[in-house]
N, C-alpha and C positions, 0 to 999 in steps of 0.2 A: 193794816195792809200786810198780807203775808200768806194767803192761801189762793192757789190758782188751779182752776179746773181745766183740764185738757180733754176734749171729746174727739173721738174718731168714729165717723160713720162708715163702717166697713161693709163688706158684702154679706157676711154671715152674722154680724152682731154690731151693736153700738157699744163702744167701750168708753169709759170715763175714769180719770184718775184725779185725785186731789194732791197737790204738791205744795210744800212750804217754800219759803223764799231761799232756803239753802239747797233745794233740789230733792229733798227727802219725800218719798211717796207716803202720804198719810193714809189714804183709803183708795179703794178702787171698786168699780161696779161695771157690769156688762149685762146686756139684754139681747138674746138671740133674735134674729129677724129672718123671715122666710124669703125664699126666692122662687118665682114662678118660671116654669119652662113649658109654656103652652104648645110649642111646636119644637121639633128638633132644631138645635142651633139658636133658639131664642132664650133670652134670660131677662127677666124684668122684676121690678119690685114696686110696691106702692109707697110713695114718699110719706104718706100719712103715717105709715108704720114706723118709718125712721123717726118722725116727730114724736110719736107716742113713746118710742123706746128712749129717745133723748130725755123726755120729761121724767120717765122712770129713773134713768141713770142719774140725772141731776138731783132729783129729790133724795135718792139713795145716798149720794155723796154727802149731801147736807146732813142727812140723818145720822150717818156713820161718823162723820167728823164733828158734828155738833156746832158747826159754824158756817156762815155764808162765805162764798168766795170773794176775793178782791176783784177778780176778772175771770171771764170764760172765753176760751178760744176753741173753734171747731175746725177740724180737718176731715178729709173724707176721700172715698174712692174716686179715682179719676174717670173722665170721659163720659160717664153715665148722664143721659139727658133727662132733665126735668123741665116740663113745659106747663105753664099755668095761665089761666084766663084773667080777665080784668078784676075778678074778685079774689084772685090768689088761689083758686081751686085747680087741682091737677087735671089736665085735659086728657092725659093718656098715661098709663103706668110708666115709670122710669125705665128706659131701655138701657141696660147695663153695659159696662165695659167689655164683658165677656160674650155679649150677644153677637151673633154672626149673620144676621139677616140682611145686612146692607152691602153685600158684595157688588151688586150692580150699581148701586149709588156711588160707591167708592170709585168704580171705573168711570162713571159719568162725570163726577166732580173732577177727577184727575184729568180727564180729557178737556173739560171746559177751562181748566186752569193752565193748560199748555203742556201737559204730560208730566210724568213722575219726576223727571230731572228738575224741571222748573218748580214743581210743588215742593220738593225737598229743599231746594235753594231758597224758597220763600218762607217756608214754615218750619224747616228743620227736620221734618219727618214726612214719609209718604202718607196718603190718606188711607187709613186702615179701618177695618170693619168695627173695631172697638171704639173708634174716635167719635166725637159728638156731631160733627157736620153731616156725615152721611145719615145719621139717625134723624136729623131734622128733615133732610130731603126725603127719607123714607116716609115720614109722617105726611109730608106734603103730597106724595104720590099715592100712598096706600090708605091714608086716613084724612082725606081733604077737608071734611067737615070739622073734624077735631083740630086740624092744622089752622083753620081759619079763626079758631077761638084763641089762639096763642097771643097773649099779651106780653109775657116775659118767658125767656128760657134761662136755664141756669144749671149748675152742677149740684151734686148731692149736698155738700156742706153748705152751699149757698141757700138751698131751700130751708135748711135748719136755721141759718142766720136770719133769713127773711121771717120765719115764724117767730124767732126770738125778738127781733127789732123792728120788723116791718119794712126793712130796707133791702133792695135787691142789688147785691154786689158780688163780684168774684175777684180772685187774685190772679197774678201773672202765672204762677206755677200751674194752677188748674186750667187757666185759659190756654196755655201753651199746648195742652193735650186735646184741643178741640178741632184742629185743622183750620182754625179761623184767625188765630193770632200769629202775626208774622214775626220774624226773628228780631225786628226792631222794637217789638212790644206794642204794636198797634193792630187793631182788628182790620183785616183786609177789606177794602171798600168794594171789591168785586163780589163778595159772598152774598150779600142780601139779594142782589139781582139774580145770581145763579140759583138760589134755592127759593126765591120768592117770598122772603120774610122781611118784615118791617125792621129797619135798623134800630128803631126805638125799642125793640124787644130785647136788645142786648143788655146784660147786666153791666153795671158800672164797674170799671176796672180800678181797684185800689190795691195798695201793697199789702202783703202779709205782715202781720204785726201792727196793723192800723186799727184803731178803735172805730168800729162801725157805728155803734150807738149803745143803747142800754136795753136791758130786758124790759119789754113792754107787753108781753103776751099775757092775757088773762089766765091762760092755762098754768102759768108759773108766777102767780102774783107774789109768792114768797120771795122771789128773786128780783122783783121790780127795781129798776135803777142800777143793777149790776152791769158794769161795762162788758160789752161783747167785742172780742178782738178777731179780726179776720185771720183765719188760719191758712192752710195750703193744701195742695194735693198730697195724698197719703205717702207716696214715695219720698217727696221732698221733705215733708214734715218728719217722716221716720229718720231720714238722713240727718236733719237738723237735731233731732232728738238724741242722736249719738255723736254729735259734734262735727258733722260735715259742714263747715262754714267758711273755709279759706282754701286757697289754691293748694293742691297736694292732698287734701282730705278726701277719703273715699270710704265707701261702705259696701260690704258684701253681705247679702242676706240669703240664708239658706232656709227658706220656708217651703210651703207647698210648691211654689215656683221659686226661682232663684234670680237675684238681680245683682248687678255690679253698678254702683253709682259713684261718679267722680265729679267734683265741682270744677268748673272751668269759668274763666272770665271771658272767654271768646266763644261766640256762637258759631262754631264750625260744625256744619252737619256732615253726617256720613252719607256720601253720595250713593252708596249701595242700599241705604235704608235699613241696614241691619242693626245700627246703634241709634237709639233715640236721643234727641236733643230737646230738653225742656228747661223752662225757667225754674230757678230755685226760689226758696222763700226768703233768701238773703239779698235784698236790694235788687240789683240788675244782673246778678250772677246767673249762670246756666249750670246744668249738669248733664253729662253724658250718661246714658243708662243702657246696659245690656240686659236682656231678659231671656232666661231659659224657662220653659213652661213646666218642666217636671223635675223638681229637686227632691225634697223629702217625699213628694208624691211617688217618685220612682222607688224609693226604699220601702215606703209603706205598702205600695202595690205588691212588690215582690214578697215582702215579709208576710202579708196577709194570705198569700196563696201558697207559698213554699217554705215559710218559716214561722208558722203560727204557733209552734211549740216553744219558740224562743222568746224570752223576755228581752227588752231592749238592753238590759245590763249584760246578759250573756251574749247577745248579738254584738255589742260593742267590744267585748273581750275577744270574741272570735275574730272580728275584723282586725283588732289590734295585733293579734298573734299571727295574722297572715302577712307575708312579705309585701313590701311596696312593689307595685306592678302587678299584683294579683296573679302571680305565676303565669302571666301572659294572657289573661282574660281581659277583654276590652268591652266596655258597655257604652252604648250611645243612648243618652237619656231622652229619647224622642217619643215618649209614650203617647203624647197628644199633639204630634207635630212639633215644630220648633220655630222660635222667633229669631233669636240671634245665634249665628249670623245668617241662617239659611232662608228664613221667611217661608217655610215650607209646611203647610198643614197636612201634607201627605206623609211626611217623615214618620217613622215608627221606631219604637225601642228595639235595639239590636244587641245581642250578646255574640261576641266574636272570639274565636280562638280556644274554646273550651273542648276538653276531651275527657275520656274516662279517667284520666289522671287527676282531674281537678276536683276540689272539694266545695262544699257549700260555702265555706269561708272565702274561697277565691271569688265566687260569684258575688257574694255580698260586698266584699271589698271593692270589686270592680264597679259596683254601683256607686259607692262613695267616690271612687276615683273618676268615674265617668262624669259625675256632676262636677267634680273638681276640674276636670279638663274643659267642660263647657264654660265654667266660670273663668278659667284661664284664657280661653279663646276670646271671650267677651272683653276681659281686662286688656288683653294685648291689642285688640281693635280700638278700644277707648284710648289707650296710650298712643296709638298710631295717629290719632286725631289731635294730639297735642295736650291732652289732659294728663296731668301728673297724678301718680298714685304713690305718695310717699308716706302717708299716715293713714293706714288702713285698719278699720275695725270690722268685726264680724258679728252678725246678729241673726235672729231667727231660730226656729226650733232645732235646726241642724247644728247650730253653734253649741248646743249642750253636749255634743259629742266632741271630746278633745281630739280624738283620732281624725275626725272630719276637719276640724280646724287646722290640725297639723298638715293634713293632705293639701289643703288650700294654700297654706303658707309655703310649703315645699314647691308647689306648682308655680306660684307667683314669684317665688324667690324673694319674698318680702316678709318682714315681721308684721304680723297682724295682731290686733288687740281685741280682747273681749271686754265690752263695757260693763261697768257695775250695774247699770240700769238698762234693761232692754224692754221698753214698753212701747216701742213703735211710734206711730203718728201721734198718739195721745200725749206722750212726753214732749214731743216737739211742739205740740199745740200749747202745752202748759208753759214751755219756755217762751213762746211768742206772747202769751198772755202776760207773763211777768215782765218781759222786756217792754211791752207797751205801757206799763205803769212805772217804768224807770228802774226796774230791778235787774241788775246784771245777772246773767245766768252761765257765764263761761265756767264758773266753778262747779256747776252741776255735772259737767262731763268728767267722769272718773273711770279709769280702766282698772280691771281686777286681775287680768292675766294676759301674758304675751306668748305668742307662738313664733319662734324663730325658725327660719328655713334651714333644713339639713341639706348640705351640698351633695352628699352621697345619694340621698333619696331623689334629689332634683335630677341627677344624672339618669337615674332609672326612669323617672317620669318623662324626661325629654324624649327618650327612645319610644316609650309607649304613646306619648302624645303625638308624635309624628305619624304613627300608624292610625291613631284616632282620627286625625285630620284627613288622612287619605281615604277613609272608609266612605264617608258621605258622598263625595263626588262619584265614586265607583258604583254605588248602589242607589243613587238618586232616582233613576228611571224605574228601578224595581220597586221602590217605595210607592210610586204613583200607580204601578200595576197592582200591587198587593192591596193598596187602599181601595181601588175599584172592586177588586175581588171581595174584600171585606164588606163593602157597601152592598154588593149584590147578594151576599149571603145573609146579611142581617136585615134586609128589607122585609 
């Protein structure tokens, strides 16, 4: 007993790692997966492709490591809907978390549940286009013949677990992103009637870290009998993978998008709907989460168009040499709209305050700082809800930039830590697999570098941050106007 496989069913790939009982990563494997966009705003995948990729990754981990795992745990992308018939066959491609086709269904469900204020009070979040419930209603209204065939619905990781074990289950962290699980941890009894679905189609709710069964799929006969452990939603599993497991623990992720996650024992929702409230993979805990839609995406977009001659090393040095505050240039990172705190799909990226005096370094640094300001705004909102952020770690591709990490530390006014291992949800899944077999994993969480806040820089950022927060309300209406102009031009 001593090797644990963690699998993450992502949007762009299936990733797997093999970890020993001390937390050391032994091998890793990944398999890209395609996404279909058959219409503007639509995003879907074929679950059978996830399964094929999982089989490839599991076999690769065994081949590379030369040993079978003691247990396997699977985590995956949140919100995406998988619906299967009585034979376990997919009735419609999985509608993904980033799909936007369900705006009218969101409005309808919200109205039937008594309005947004009551919805947030019951479920911890508004009904959003990315969530699962409106996707089921869309199927009922737009694909009624396929809808009638639904025997079970589930989330992406649950489909893989079903293929591995034959059992249809989900966990609380994934279920809390469906708009169907209430804050008390029960599926709301009103939902089946509202969307016209058989309540027997629901997956069984069991805790993360629970053994679901053993591998019984003929496709993986070499793994027959290996325990399969229930994982969690990708954000929750990622947070667990870097040690977010007690009050005061928090994670900041600077990836394509950016997130701030903070564990809380109390299910207190944000009545404005700007901060998410989801269940964690640790018992009955919750976590508050702020989401900014364009973090490293903002930097990559600008670099590709205006700094393609720069290596990331030279870019990092340029930003490092530019003064804090970017000589008064302010960037709002709203390239594709914004989630926290504005919930505004019409918001657009904005550079403010630049003149002929300013350099390319000022603009690039303002992008680093604009993302930092957006994360700070989310963190401050989370703390206003009562979630403590005393033990903060930073992960994601942007965390490879020490300058960016320092900007975040200065803005938060907190020491932040860079974990030794940054393998996202797959590492969290491996922890859950080990814990299920009685192997303690607290020693797996090790930090390799700290970033302490600089009080002088914080004073500079306070001044610029106040301007940053003033900008959105003043140009919000203009965002809506320019968004309509852009739509008319690109039709």
